[in-house]
Backbone as JSON Lines, residues from 0, in Angstrom:
{"i":0,"aa":"M","n":[0.87,-1.19,-0.18],"ca":[0.19,0.34,0.28],"c":[1.28,1.82,0.12]}
{"i":1,"aa":"K","n":[0.1,2.17,-1.36],"ca":[1.43,3.33,-1.31],"c":[0.28,4.67,-0.14]}
{"i":2,"aa":"I","n":[1.29,5.12,1.21],"ca":[0.93,5.6,1.57],"c":[1.3,7.51,1.7]}
{"i":3,"aa":"Y","n":[0.65,8.1,1.36],"ca":[1.38,9.93,1.77],"c":[0.96,10.01,3.57]}
{"i":4,"aa":"V","n":[2.01,10.4,4.21],"ca":[1.47,11.18,5.68],"c":[3.14,12.72,5.6]}
{"i":5,"aa":"D","n":[1.06,13.12,6.11],"ca":[1.37,14.4,6.17],"c":[3.29,14.88,6.97]}
{"i":6,"aa":"S","n":[3.81,15.87,5.88],"ca":[5.12,15.83,7.69],"c":[5.36,16.49,8.92]}
{"i":7,"aa":"S","n":[4.13,16.64,9.33],"ca":[3.91,16.9,10.63],"c":[3.61,15.64,11.23]}
{"i":8,"aa":"L","n":[3.56,15.09,10.63],"ca":[3.49,13.68,11.47],"c":[4.56,12.13,11.82]}
{"i":9,"aa":"S","n":[6.23,13.03,11.86],"ca":[7.48,12.38,12.05],"c":[7.0,11.04,12.48]}
{"i":10,"aa":"S","n":[6.55,11.26,14.17],"ca":[7.32,9.86,14.39],"c":[6.24,9.29,14.23]}
{"i":11,"aa":"L","n":[4.63,9.21,13.26],"ca":[3.81,8.69,12.39],"c":[4.69,8.03,12.08]}
{"i":12,"aa":"K","n":[5.56,8.23,11.38],"ca":[6.37,7.74,9.21],"c":[7.2,6.96,10.14]}
{"i":13,"aa":"I","n":[7.98,7.22,11.15],"ca":[8.73,7.09,11.55],"c":[8.44,5.0,11.22]}
{"i":14,"aa":"Y","n":[7.02,4.62,12.52],"ca":[5.91,3.72,12.88],"c":[5.69,3.13,12.09]}
{"i":15,"aa":"L","n":[5.02,3.44,10.82],"ca":[4.79,2.84,9.64],"c":[5.99,2.02,9.21]}
{"i":16,"aa":"K","n":[7.15,2.93,8.73],"ca":[7.7,2.33,7.98],"c":[8.83,1.15,8.51]}
{"i":17,"aa":"Q","n":[8.94,1.16,9.9],"ca":[8.86,0.02,10.48],"c":[8.66,-0.94,10.63]}
{"i":18,"aa":"R","n":[7.32,-1.06,10.13],"ca":[5.82,-1.3,9.97],"c":[5.95,-2.35,8.62]}
{"i":19,"aa":"G","n":[6.52,-1.81,7.52],"ca":[7.05,-2.69,5.99],"c":[6.15,-1.42,5.32]}
{"i":20,"aa":"Y","n":[5.58,-0.16,5.64],"ca":[4.32,0.66,4.48],"c":[5.5,0.77,4.32]}
{"i":21,"aa":"S","n":[5.49,1.06,3.06],"ca":[6.09,2.17,1.1],"c":[4.62,3.03,1.47]}
{"i":22,"aa":"L","n":[5.94,4.43,2.59],"ca":[5.53,5.69,2.22],"c":[6.35,7.19,1.03]}
{"i":23,"aa":"Q","n":[5.15,7.4,0.94],"ca":[5.8,9.03,-0.18],"c":[5.69,9.73,0.2]}
{"i":24,"aa":"D","n":[6.64,10.84,-0.56],"ca":[6.67,12.44,0.65],"c":[5.93,13.33,-0.01]}
{"i":25,"aa":"E","n":[4.9,13.13,-1.49],"ca":[3.49,13.52,-1.75],"c":[3.06,12.58,-2.06]}
{"i":26,"aa":"I","n":[1.66,13.27,-2.42],"ca":[0.08,13.04,-2.85],"c":[-0.09,12.89,-4.62]}
{"i":27,"aa":"Y","n":[0.53,11.37,-4.71],"ca":[0.5,10.77,-6.53],"c":[-0.96,10.38,-6.82]}
{"i":28,"aa":"S","n":[-1.03,10.63,-7.74],"ca":[-2.62,9.94,-8.57],"c":[-2.59,8.32,-7.86]}
{"i":29,"aa":"D","n":[-1.42,7.76,-7.48],"ca":[-1.65,5.99,-7.15],"c":[-1.29,5.72,-5.45]}
{"i":30,"aa":"T","n":[-1.93,6.97,-4.62],"ca":[-1.39,7.29,-3.87],"c":[-3.01,6.33,-2.72]}
{"i":31,"aa":"E","n":[-2.49,5.38,-1.93],"ca":[-3.7,4.24,-2.12],"c":[-4.51,5.13,0.01]}
{"i":32,"aa":"A","n":[-3.49,5.37,0.15],"ca":[-3.65,5.89,1.65],"c":[-3.14,7.81,2.59]}
{"i":33,"aa":"I","n":[-3.86,7.91,2.8],"ca":[-3.21,10.07,3.08],"c":[-3.8,9.82,4.56]}
{"i":34,"aa":"V","n":[-2.67,10.51,5.13],"ca":[-2.97,10.32,6.89],"c":[-2.14,11.64,7.33]}
{"i":35,"aa":"C","n":[-3.66,12.28,7.65],"ca":[-3.06,14.06,8.39],"c":[-4.43,14.21,9.33]}
{"i":36,"aa":"D","n":[-3.46,15.58,10.08],"ca":[-4.68,15.91,11.2],"c":[-5.69,17.11,10.75]}
{"i":37,"aa":"L","n":[-6.65,17.17,9.82],"ca":[-7.93,17.2,8.81],"c":[-8.39,18.55,9.7]}
{"i":38,"aa":"K","n":[-8.17,18.27,10.81],"ca":[-8.4,19.48,12.5],"c":[-8.04,21.21,11.77]}
{"i":39,"aa":"N","n":[-6.07,20.17,11.65],"ca":[-5.19,21.26,12.28],"c":[-4.52,21.92,10.53]}
{"i":40,"aa":"D","n":[-4.5,21.28,9.91],"ca":[-3.68,21.39,8.5],"c":[-4.46,21.57,7.18]}
{"i":41,"aa":"N","n":[-4.39,22.24,6.79],"ca":[-4.96,22.77,6.14],"c":[-4.11,22.66,4.06]}
{"i":42,"aa":"S","n":[-2.98,21.4,4.4],"ca":[-2.14,21.25,3.46],"c":[-2.55,19.77,3.59]}
{"i":43,"aa":"C","n":[-3.48,19.32,4.13],"ca":[-4.03,18.35,3.66],"c":[-5.77,18.5,2.85]}
{"i":44,"aa":"S","n":[-6.36,19.14,1.92],"ca":[-7.67,19.71,1.0],"c":[-8.0,18.73,0.32]}
{"i":45,"aa":"L","n":[-9.19,18.45,1.44],"ca":[-10.03,17.12,0.68],"c":[-10.09,17.92,-0.68]}
{"i":46,"aa":"D","n":[-10.52,19.08,-0.79],"ca":[-10.48,19.38,-2.7],"c":[-9.76,19.17,-3.46]}
{"i":47,"aa":"Y","n":[-8.03,18.93,-2.89],"ca":[-7.03,18.77,-3.78],"c":[-7.4,16.58,-3.69]}
{"i":48,"aa":"V","n":[-7.5,15.68,-2.59],"ca":[-7.8,14.43,-2.33],"c":[-9.01,13.93,-3.51]}
{"i":49,"aa":"K","n":[-9.77,15.14,-3.7],"ca":[-10.79,14.8,-4.81],"c":[-10.9,14.56,-5.98]}
{"i":50,"aa":"A","n":[-9.79,15.81,-6.62],"ca":[-9.12,15.87,-7.71],"c":[-8.35,14.45,-8.05]}
{"i":51,"aa":"L","n":[-7.42,13.42,-7.7],"ca":[-6.53,12.77,-7.12],"c":[-7.82,11.69,-8.6]}
{"i":52,"aa":"S","n":[-6.74,11.15,-9.25],"ca":[-7.81,10.5,-10.46],"c":[-7.36,8.53,-10.16]}
{"i":53,"aa":"N","n":[-7.33,8.24,-8.76],"ca":[-7.29,6.69,-8.36],"c":[-8.41,6.17,-7.78]}
{"i":54,"aa":"D","n":[-8.87,4.45,-9.42],"ca":[-10.11,4.9,-9.5],"c":[-11.22,4.9,-8.1]}
{"i":55,"aa":"K","n":[-10.7,4.23,-7.27],"ca":[-12.07,4.72,-6.16],"c":[-11.43,6.09,-4.92]}
{"i":56,"aa":"G","n":[-10.34,7.13,-5.56],"ca":[-9.84,7.59,-4.45],"c":[-8.93,6.86,-3.73]}
{"i":57,"aa":"P","n":[-8.16,7.5,-2.84],"ca":[-7.33,7.29,-1.3],"c":[-7.57,7.27,-0.01]}
{"i":58,"aa":"L","n":[-7.5,5.91,0.81],"ca":[-8.16,5.76,1.18],"c":[-7.62,6.76,2.49]}
{"i":59,"aa":"I","n":[-8.49,8.0,3.16],"ca":[-8.77,8.52,4.42],"c":[-8.05,8.97,5.46]}
{"i":60,"aa":"I","n":[-7.16,8.93,6.8],"ca":[-7.48,9.01,7.59],"c":[-7.51,10.3,8.75]}
{"i":61,"aa":"D","n":[-8.35,10.5,9.63],"ca":[-7.86,11.24,9.84],"c":[-6.98,11.13,11.53]}
{"i":62,"aa":"S","n":[-5.86,11.78,11.53],"ca":[-5.0,10.88,12.83],"c":[-5.46,12.22,13.97]}
{"i":63,"aa":"G","n":[-6.24,12.33,13.84],"ca":[-6.08,14.12,14.44],"c":[-6.48,12.65,16.15]}
{"i":64,"aa":"S","n":[-7.4,12.12,16.54],"ca":[-7.49,11.23,17.85],"c":[-6.92,10.0,18.06]}
{"i":65,"aa":"K","n":[-6.17,9.65,17.28],"ca":[-5.01,8.06,16.44],"c":[-4.17,7.7,17.27]}
{"i":66,"aa":"S","n":[-4.0,7.07,17.92],"ca":[-3.2,6.52,18.17],"c":[-2.3,5.74,17.05]}
{"i":67,"aa":"D","n":[-0.6,5.35,16.65],"ca":[-0.19,5.11,15.73],"c":[-0.18,3.47,15.66]}
{"i":68,"aa":"E","n":[-0.89,2.9,16.42],"ca":[-1.66,1.8,16.84],"c":[-2.84,2.1,15.59]}
{"i":69,"aa":"D","n":[-3.42,2.51,16.0],"ca":[-5.5,3.06,15.63],"c":[-5.22,3.08,13.71]}
{"i":70,"aa":"I","n":[-3.66,3.95,13.32],"ca":[-3.88,4.05,11.84],"c":[-3.05,2.88,11.34]}
{"i":71,"aa":"D","n":[-2.15,1.69,12.35],"ca":[-2.13,0.65,11.48],"c":[-2.97,-0.31,11.09]}
{"i":72,"aa":"Y","n":[-3.95,-0.28,12.03],"ca":[-5.03,-1.27,12.63],"c":[-6.28,-0.67,10.92]}
{"i":73,"aa":"I","n":[-6.23,0.41,11.15],"ca":[-7.0,0.99,9.48],"c":[-7.13,0.49,8.58]}
{"i":74,"aa":"L","n":[-5.3,0.53,8.44],"ca":[-5.02,0.68,6.81],"c":[-4.47,-1.45,7.12]}
{"i":75,"aa":"K","n":[-5.1,-1.82,8.02],"ca":[-4.54,-2.82,7.53],"c":[-5.75,-3.39,7.44]}
{"i":76,"aa":"T","n":[-7.46,-2.65,7.41],"ca":[-8.1,-3.88,7.53],"c":[-9.73,-3.04,6.68]}
{"i":77,"aa":"R","n":[-8.84,-1.62,6.49],"ca":[-9.9,-1.18,5.62],"c":[-9.3,-1.12,4.05]}
{"i":78,"aa":"H","n":[-10.6,-1.29,2.88],"ca":[-10.29,-0.91,1.5],"c":[-10.72,-0.49,1.16]}
{"i":79,"aa":"S","n":[-11.94,0.78,1.61],"ca":[-12.75,1.95,1.03],"c":[-12.72,2.94,1.53]}
{"i":80,"aa":"N","n":[-13.11,3.76,0.63],"ca":[-12.76,5.31,0.69],"c":[-13.48,6.05,1.47]}
{"i":81,"aa":"Y","n":[-12.93,6.42,3.3],"ca":[-14.04,6.9,3.99],"c":[-12.77,7.53,4.65]}
{"i":82,"aa":"I","n":[-13.92,8.4,5.28],"ca":[-12.82,9.24,6.05],"c":[-12.64,8.7,7.5]}
{"i":83,"aa":"F","n":[-11.82,8.38,8.66],"ca":[-12.16,8.04,10.09],"c":[-11.89,9.08,10.98]}
C-alpha cells in the first residue's frame, strides 16, 4: 500500500516504516492512503484529494485523535474510501 503521511506526523512515519509500509513524500495519483490531521492542517485539503485519479480515491485517515496503533489497524483492515 502506498501511503502519504503529512510531514507534521514524523513519529507516525517512523512507526509505519518500521512496519514495512511504503511511504510517499507527496500525494500522487497512485496514492492509496492519506494520513493527516484534517482539523489542524490545511495542506491536506479534501478538494485536492477529490481531484486525484485513483479509481476509488485514496483512503483518508484523520490522525487527530488516533494513536499510531489505531492508524496501523485502519490501514490493515480498511479497503474502502472513507474518512476515519
